[in-house]
N, C-alpha and C positions, 0 to 999 in steps of 0.2 A: 298266763302265770306272771308275766312281768308287771301287770297291773294289779293282780289280785291281792297282793300283800297290803296295799294302801287301804283296802276296805277294812281290814282288821285294825289297822293302826288308827284310822280316823274315828273309830268307836270310842275313843278316850276324850272326845272334845268337850270343851266348856266355852261359854260365851266370850267374845272378844270385841275389840274395837275395829272400825273400818280402816282399811288401808289400801295402798297401791303397790303392786309388785315392781321392784326395780331390779333389773339384771345386774349381776356383778360387773365391775369395770372390765372392759374388753370383750363384753358379751352383749348380745342382742336378743331381746324378747321377740318371739315370732308368733305366738299363738296363746290364747286363753280359752280354756274349756270348762264350762259349768256342767256338772254331772249330778245324777241322782245320788242319794246317800250323803248329801251335804258336803261335797268336795268341789273345789275349784283348782284347776291345774294351770301352770304357766310353763310353756316350752320356750327354751332359749338355746342359742349356740354361742360358743366362745372362739375367739381367733386363735388362742393358744392350743386348742384341742385338734386331734387328727380330723381330717375331713370326714363327714358323715356322723360324727359323734354329736349327741344333743342331750341337754339336761331337761329335767321336769321337776318343778317345785310344786308340792301339793299342800293346800291349805284347808283346814276345817274351821269350826267355830272358834277355836282357841288361838288360831294362827297357823304357821307352818308346822307340819308334823312329819314331813317326808321330803327327801330330795334324791334324785338318782341320775346317773349318766348311762346311756346305752350307745352302742355303735350302730352303724347302718344296717347290721343284721339283727338288731334288737338284743344283742348280748347285754346282760346286766353287769356292767363293768364296775360300778361303784355306787353305793347308796348310803344314806344317812337317815336314821331316825332322829326326829328333832323335838325339842321342847316347843311350846307355843311361841316363845320368843325368837325362834329360829336358830337356837344354839344346838349344835349337834349333841346327841346323846351317845350314839354308837355309829361306827363307820363299818361297812361291809364291803369287801372287794372280791371280784372273781379270781380264783386261783388260776395260775398259768396252765396252758395246755389241757383244756377241758376234753374229757373222753369223747363227748358228743356235743359240740357247740351248738347253741341255738342258731337258727338260720331263717330269717324272714324270706330270703330269696328262695330257699328250698321249699318253704311252705307255700309260696305263691306258685312255684313251678310244678310241684308234685301233689300238692293238696294236704300234705302232712309233714310235720317236722317233729322229730323226737329230740330230747336233750338229756344230757348227763354231765353235771359239772359240780364243782365244789366251790364254796364260799368261805371266806375267813373274816371274822370281826376283828377290830383293833384290840380286843381283850384276849385274843388267841383262840376264841371258840370257832370251831370248824363245823360246817354242815354240808350235806350231800343232797343235791336236788336231781330228781329224775321225773320225766313226764313227757307229754306231747302236746302239740297244738295241731288242730285239724280244720280245714275249711269245711263249712256245711253246705256250700254251694248257694247260700243265700246272701243277698246284699241289702243294705239299708241306706236311705238317704236321710241324714239327720242335719238339719239347719244348713242345707246345701252341700254338705260333705257326703261323698259316696264312700261307704264303709263296707267291708266284707266280713260276714260273721264267721267266727270260729267256735270250736268247742275244745276244751282242754281238761287235762287232769295232771296234777303234780303232787309229789310227796317230798317233804324235806325232813331229813333225819340228822341226829347228832352223830358223833364219832362212834358211839356205842350201838347205833342202829335204832335208837328210840325215835319214834315219829313225833316231830314237833309240829308239823303242819301237813294237812291233807286237804286239798281243795279240788273241786271240779266245777265246770260250768261253761258259760259261753262269753266270748269277748268279741271285739271288733278290731280289724286292722285297717290302716290307711296305707295304700302303696305310695302315695305322694308324700305323706308325712313320715313314713317308715316308722310307724309306732303302733303299739297295741292301745286300745282303750277298753275299760272295763265294761262288763255286761252284768248277767246274773250269775253269782257265784255261790256255791254250796261249800260250807266249811264244816268239817267233822270236829266235834267237840271231844273232850277227853272221855266222856261216857259213851261215845259211839254215835250219838244222835247228830243230825245234820241241821245246820242253820243256814237259811238262804238270805243273801244280802244283795241288794240291787245297786249298781253303780254306773249304768250307762250314760254316755254323754247326752246332753240335751241341747246345748248351744255352744257355738264356736265363734270366737271374736278374733279378728285379725287387727294388726296395728291401725289405729285411727278409727276403729269402730266402737260404738258405745259398749261399755263393759270391759274392753280390753284393759288388762292390768288389775282389775279389781281382785282383792284377796278375800272378799266375803262370799262364801258359798250361798246360793239362792234356793236350792231345791231339797225338799224332804228333810230339813234340819230338825223339825219336830219329830219325824219318824226316826231319825238317827238317835235322838236322845231316848226314844222308847226302846230301840234295839239295845242300847247300852244297859238299860234297866233289866231287860230280859237276860243279858249275858252275865251281868254282875250281881243281880239281885238288888233288894232294897238298899238305899243309901241311909246312913245315919249321920 
């Protein structure tokens, strides 16, 4: 679930100019991931943050559209929806004392992790998130990285109980990186139909390797624009 939201956000992309990701001052970029669905992500850590926390910056065709920070248990601590220029549009943070905190350790140890927590945007809007992540027992080796497959389902509602997002599908986890990576996600639309979007990682680049730091997504960008047309209808 911690990666599923970026799939919906990246469907608003339009073409942009090539660039290189630079981590903020006091931070160090550690990994670049090119994924299906026309997304490239950059992972980085910052000296001022608590140990185990890490950031991820996601780029589509128009530039950066999302940024988030998680802790070592993959709790969604802080996230930003961005304009293509990288300017934050909204900020969302995890409310204190979640009823059932997300736990990567629990998922690895028991095979399943449930979660129940609240998020607050900087405009005061509050939402409630419930769901689960579960190991399927399958593993995948992608570009030299061994990942464990999961299945998930989550629902996000507003304060009145209206469903804002409902998604289910499969993702991957890395025990070494302590992060989730997208897979195949099904999103329920307002009319009750389901839309499937693919976002699995294809290549991983460490510092010094070709492609590390590139902000240009490489895979399925034509398909991504086709998906946008299906979701939004003809453009005028």
